[in-house]
MIKOLSE-105647 format. One record per residue (C-alpha): residue number from 1; x, y, z. Coordinates in pm, whole numbers. Layout:
N
site resi = NUM, c1 = X, c2 = Y, c3 = Z .
...
// end
This chain:
181
site resi = 1, c1 = 0, c2 = 0, c3 = 0 .
site resi = 2, c1 = 118, c2 = 351, c3 = -77 .
site resi = 3, c1 = -57, c2 = 528, c3 = 210 .
site resi = 4, c1 = 194, c2 = 582, c3 = 491 .
site resi = 5, c1 = 106, c2 = 364, c3 = 791 .
site resi = 6, c1 = 151, c2 = 658, c3 = 1027 .
site resi = 7, c1 = -91, c2 = 872, c3 = 823 .
site resi = 8, c1 = -351, c2 = 594, c3 = 819 .
site resi = 9, c1 = -309, c2 = 543, c3 = 1194 .
site resi = 10, c1 = -359, c2 = 914, c3 = 1263 .
site resi = 11, c1 = -659, c2 = 948, c3 = 1031 .
site resi = 12, c1 = -835, c2 = 632, c3 = 1151 .
site resi = 13, c1 = -961, c2 = 743, c3 = 1497 .
site resi = 14, c1 = -1112, c2 = 1058, c3 = 1347 .
site resi = 15, c1 = -1254, c2 = 899, c3 = 1031 .
site resi = 16, c1 = -1396, c2 = 577, c3 = 1180 .
site resi = 17, c1 = -1677, c2 = 744, c3 = 1383 .
site resi = 18, c1 = -1774, c2 = 952, c3 = 1079 .
site resi = 19, c1 = -1790, c2 = 637, c3 = 863 .
site resi = 20, c1 = -2013, c2 = 465, c3 = 1119 .
site resi = 21, c1 = -2235, c2 = 772, c3 = 1140 .
site resi = 22, c1 = -2266, c2 = 796, c3 = 761 .
site resi = 23, c1 = -2356, c2 = 426, c3 = 735 .
site resi = 24, c1 = -2611, c2 = 453, c3 = 1016 .
site resi = 25, c1 = -2784, c2 = 768, c3 = 890 .
site resi = 26, c1 = -2800, c2 = 638, c3 = 536 .
site resi = 27, c1 = -2953, c2 = 309, c3 = 653 .
site resi = 28, c1 = -3198, c2 = 494, c3 = 878 .
site resi = 29, c1 = -3307, c2 = 778, c3 = 654 .
site resi = 30, c1 = -3150, c2 = 720, c3 = 310 .
site resi = 31, c1 = -2956, c2 = 1043, c3 = 355 .
site resi = 32, c1 = -2588, c2 = 1121, c3 = 399 .
site resi = 33, c1 = -2579, c2 = 1435, c3 = 610 .
site resi = 34, c1 = -2379, c2 = 1735, c3 = 487 .
site resi = 35, c1 = -2220, c2 = 1792, c3 = 827 .
site resi = 36, c1 = -2070, c2 = 1441, c3 = 816 .
site resi = 37, c1 = -1919, c2 = 1507, c3 = 473 .
site resi = 38, c1 = -1783, c2 = 1843, c3 = 589 .
site resi = 39, c1 = -1640, c2 = 1682, c3 = 903 .
site resi = 40, c1 = -1461, c2 = 1422, c3 = 689 .
site resi = 41, c1 = -1307, c2 = 1692, c3 = 469 .
site resi = 42, c1 = -1207, c2 = 1897, c3 = 774 .
site resi = 43, c1 = -1038, c2 = 1594, c3 = 932 .
site resi = 44, c1 = -817, c2 = 1557, c3 = 625 .
site resi = 45, c1 = -754, c2 = 1932, c3 = 600 .
site resi = 46, c1 = -648, c2 = 1966, c3 = 964 .
site resi = 47, c1 = -484, c2 = 1633, c3 = 1045 .
site resi = 48, c1 = -333, c2 = 1608, c3 = 697 .
site resi = 49, c1 = -172, c2 = 1950, c3 = 736 .
site resi = 50, c1 = 25, c2 = 1817, c3 = 1033 .
site resi = 51, c1 = 103, c2 = 1478, c3 = 876 .
site resi = 52, c1 = 196, c2 = 1608, c3 = 530 .
site resi = 53, c1 = 308, c2 = 1968, c3 = 588 .
site resi = 54, c1 = 349, c2 = 2130, c3 = 245 .
site resi = 55, c1 = 652, c2 = 2326, c3 = 362 .
site resi = 56, c1 = 840, c2 = 2014, c3 = 482 .
site resi = 57, c1 = 762, c2 = 1748, c3 = 221 .
site resi = 58, c1 = 916, c2 = 1687, c3 = -118 .
site resi = 59, c1 = 703, c2 = 1813, c3 = -404 .
site resi = 60, c1 = 598, c2 = 1564, c3 = -671 .
site resi = 61, c1 = 512, c2 = 1611, c3 = -1035 .
site resi = 62, c1 = 197, c2 = 1463, c3 = -1176 .
site resi = 63, c1 = -64, c2 = 1523, c3 = -1436 .
site resi = 64, c1 = -433, c2 = 1599, c3 = -1439 .
site resi = 65, c1 = -530, c2 = 1524, c3 = -1795 .
site resi = 66, c1 = -307, c2 = 1729, c3 = -2025 .
site resi = 67, c1 = -195, c2 = 1958, c3 = -1740 .
site resi = 68, c1 = 132, c2 = 1883, c3 = -1557 .
site resi = 69, c1 = 161, c2 = 2011, c3 = -1200 .
site resi = 70, c1 = 426, c2 = 2005, c3 = -930 .
site resi = 71, c1 = 266, c2 = 2012, c3 = -586 .
site resi = 72, c1 = 331, c2 = 1890, c3 = -232 .
site resi = 73, c1 = 152, c2 = 1561, c3 = -144 .
site resi = 74, c1 = -94, c2 = 1745, c3 = 83 .
site resi = 75, c1 = -222, c2 = 1956, c3 = -206 .
site resi = 76, c1 = -234, c2 = 1653, c3 = -438 .
site resi = 77, c1 = -463, c2 = 1481, c3 = -188 .
site resi = 78, c1 = -682, c2 = 1792, c3 = -161 .
site resi = 79, c1 = -699, c2 = 1806, c3 = -541 .
site resi = 80, c1 = -864, c2 = 1461, c3 = -529 .
site resi = 81, c1 = -1165, c2 = 1625, c3 = -365 .
site resi = 82, c1 = -1209, c2 = 1872, c3 = -652 .
site resi = 83, c1 = -1173, c2 = 1610, c3 = -926 .
site resi = 84, c1 = -1400, c2 = 1352, c3 = -762 .
site resi = 85, c1 = -1661, c2 = 1617, c3 = -677 .
site resi = 86, c1 = -1666, c2 = 1730, c3 = -1041 .
site resi = 87, c1 = -1733, c2 = 1376, c3 = -1163 .
site resi = 88, c1 = -1975, c2 = 1315, c3 = -876 .
site resi = 89, c1 = -2182, c2 = 1615, c3 = -984 .
site resi = 90, c1 = -2188, c2 = 1482, c3 = -1341 .
site resi = 91, c1 = -2293, c2 = 1132, c3 = -1226 .
site resi = 92, c1 = -2556, c2 = 1281, c3 = -996 .
site resi = 93, c1 = -2697, c2 = 1491, c3 = -1280 .
site resi = 94, c1 = -2715, c2 = 1174, c3 = -1491 .
site resi = 95, c1 = -2905, c2 = 999, c3 = -1210 .
site resi = 96, c1 = -2632, c2 = 739, c3 = -1151 .
site resi = 97, c1 = -2558, c2 = 824, c3 = -786 .
site resi = 98, c1 = -2713, c2 = 1035, c3 = -513 .
site resi = 99, c1 = -2584, c2 = 1379, c3 = -421 .
site resi = 100, c1 = -2482, c2 = 1265, c3 = -71 .
site resi = 101, c1 = -2292, c2 = 973, c3 = -218 .
site resi = 102, c1 = -2107, c2 = 1203, c3 = -457 .
site resi = 103, c1 = -2014, c2 = 1443, c3 = -177 .
site resi = 104, c1 = -1900, c2 = 1162, c3 = 53 .
site resi = 105, c1 = -1687, c2 = 1010, c3 = -224 .
site resi = 106, c1 = -1526, c2 = 1348, c3 = -286 .
site resi = 107, c1 = -1440, c2 = 1402, c3 = 82 .
site resi = 108, c1 = -1320, c2 = 1042, c3 = 122 .
site resi = 109, c1 = -1100, c2 = 1062, c3 = -188 .
site resi = 110, c1 = -850, c2 = 1283, c3 = -4 .
site resi = 111, c1 = -761, c2 = 987, c3 = 217 .
site resi = 112, c1 = -681, c2 = 753, c3 = -75 .
site resi = 113, c1 = -326, c2 = 765, c3 = -212 .
site resi = 114, c1 = -288, c2 = 762, c3 = -591 .
site resi = 115, c1 = -96, c2 = 433, c3 = -594 .
site resi = 116, c1 = -381, c2 = 264, c3 = -406 .
site resi = 117, c1 = -658, c2 = 332, c3 = -659 .
site resi = 118, c1 = -683, c2 = -29, c3 = -777 .
site resi = 119, c1 = -676, c2 = -160, c3 = -420 .
site resi = 120, c1 = -943, c2 = 90, c3 = -317 .
site resi = 121, c1 = -1155, c2 = -15, c3 = -615 .
site resi = 122, c1 = -1130, c2 = -377, c3 = -497 .
site resi = 123, c1 = -1213, c2 = -281, c3 = -137 .
site resi = 124, c1 = -1509, c2 = -68, c3 = -249 .
site resi = 125, c1 = -1641, c2 = -345, c3 = -475 .
site resi = 126, c1 = -1620, c2 = -605, c3 = -198 .
site resi = 127, c1 = -1778, c2 = -363, c3 = 51 .
site resi = 128, c1 = -2065, c2 = -289, c3 = -188 .
site resi = 129, c1 = -2134, c2 = -656, c3 = -260 .
site resi = 130, c1 = -2112, c2 = -748, c3 = 109 .
site resi = 131, c1 = -2329, c2 = -457, c3 = 220 .
site resi = 132, c1 = -2590, c2 = -524, c3 = -49 .
site resi = 133, c1 = -2621, c2 = -893, c3 = 38 .
site resi = 134, c1 = -2623, c2 = -820, c3 = 412 .
site resi = 135, c1 = -2888, c2 = -549, c3 = 379 .
site resi = 136, c1 = -3113, c2 = -752, c3 = 151 .
site resi = 137, c1 = -3090, c2 = -1061, c3 = 372 .
site resi = 138, c1 = -3143, c2 = -864, c3 = 694 .
site resi = 139, c1 = -3460, c2 = -697, c3 = 567 .
site resi = 140, c1 = -3619, c2 = -1040, c3 = 518 .
site resi = 141, c1 = -3522, c2 = -1178, c3 = 861 .
site resi = 142, c1 = -3600, c2 = -1103, c3 = 1223 .
site resi = 143, c1 = -3306, c2 = -858, c3 = 1227 .
site resi = 144, c1 = -3541, c2 = -605, c3 = 1068 .
site resi = 145, c1 = -3732, c2 = -590, c3 = 1397 .
site resi = 146, c1 = -3429, c2 = -425, c3 = 1562 .
site resi = 147, c1 = -3484, c2 = -112, c3 = 1353 .
site resi = 148, c1 = -3831, c2 = -142, c3 = 1198 .
site resi = 149, c1 = -3855, c2 = 228, c3 = 1106 .
site resi = 150, c1 = -3546, c2 = 247, c3 = 883 .
site resi = 151, c1 = -3637, c2 = 390, c3 = 545 .
site resi = 152, c1 = -3384, c2 = 170, c3 = 364 .
site resi = 153, c1 = -3592, c2 = -143, c3 = 424 .
site resi = 154, c1 = -3871, c2 = -32, c3 = 192 .
site resi = 155, c1 = -3691, c2 = 150, c3 = -87 .
site resi = 156, c1 = -3728, c2 = -117, c3 = -354 .
site resi = 157, c1 = -3427, c2 = -101, c3 = -585 .
site resi = 158, c1 = -3271, c2 = 196, c3 = -407 .
site resi = 159, c1 = -2983, c2 = 110, c3 = -176 .
site resi = 160, c1 = -2815, c2 = 312, c3 = 103 .
site resi = 161, c1 = -2468, c2 = 352, c3 = -47 .
site resi = 162, c1 = -2337, c2 = 528, c3 = 265 .
site resi = 163, c1 = -2321, c2 = 184, c3 = 424 .
site resi = 164, c1 = -2059, c2 = 36, c3 = 185 .
site resi = 165, c1 = -1886, c2 = 369, c3 = 117 .
site resi = 166, c1 = -1820, c2 = 426, c3 = 487 .
site resi = 167, c1 = -1715, c2 = 65, c3 = 531 .
site resi = 168, c1 = -1481, c2 = 85, c3 = 232 .
site resi = 169, c1 = -1299, c2 = 393, c3 = 362 .
site resi = 170, c1 = -1272, c2 = 242, c3 = 710 .
site resi = 171, c1 = -1133, c2 = -85, c3 = 572 .
site resi = 172, c1 = -881, c2 = 102, c3 = 356 .
site resi = 173, c1 = -749, c2 = 300, c3 = 654 .
site resi = 174, c1 = -740, c2 = -9, c3 = 877 .
site resi = 175, c1 = -540, c2 = -195, c3 = 613 .
site resi = 176, c1 = -320, c2 = 114, c3 = 577 .
site resi = 177, c1 = -229, c2 = 107, c3 = 945 .
site resi = 178, c1 = -129, c2 = -259, c3 = 916 .
site resi = 179, c1 = 50, c2 = -266, c3 = 581 .
site resi = 180, c1 = 103, c2 = 94, c3 = 475 .
site resi = 181, c1 = 434, c2 = 219, c3 = 344 .
// end
């Protein structure tokens, strides 16, 4: 993994409660709250500034499409938010994903290192499949009685994506603390 283990370990205690909250609120009300997304972005902005100080880290050169930039790693990670939010808005306008999902993905993207994109894709895919099967099975068992008023039970084809998105980010950071660079 390319994420530094120390960075993952520092981010994890702040991000994990937000991921649980996002999963819970999306299951309960089919809504990812804006304050949770803002909190996630603020965690990266504040904690990341101390972990990856732009004035003390080596700048790297990379490209965004045809544009070549040289930036410190902290700013590269913040740039992820802008790029993912742009595509999230497009996908939301096309009706592919919800607005809360797009905003959460944008805020979460700052925590994912560029070299870990394929790994994060695998983690997100497994989290989505696991969450979908778990949710669909639970709504047809006695587990539904634990939270009978959750909106996600009766949404037909709609699915609370905050559940697997939060789980995916949490799993990525947990793995990063164990096997990060």
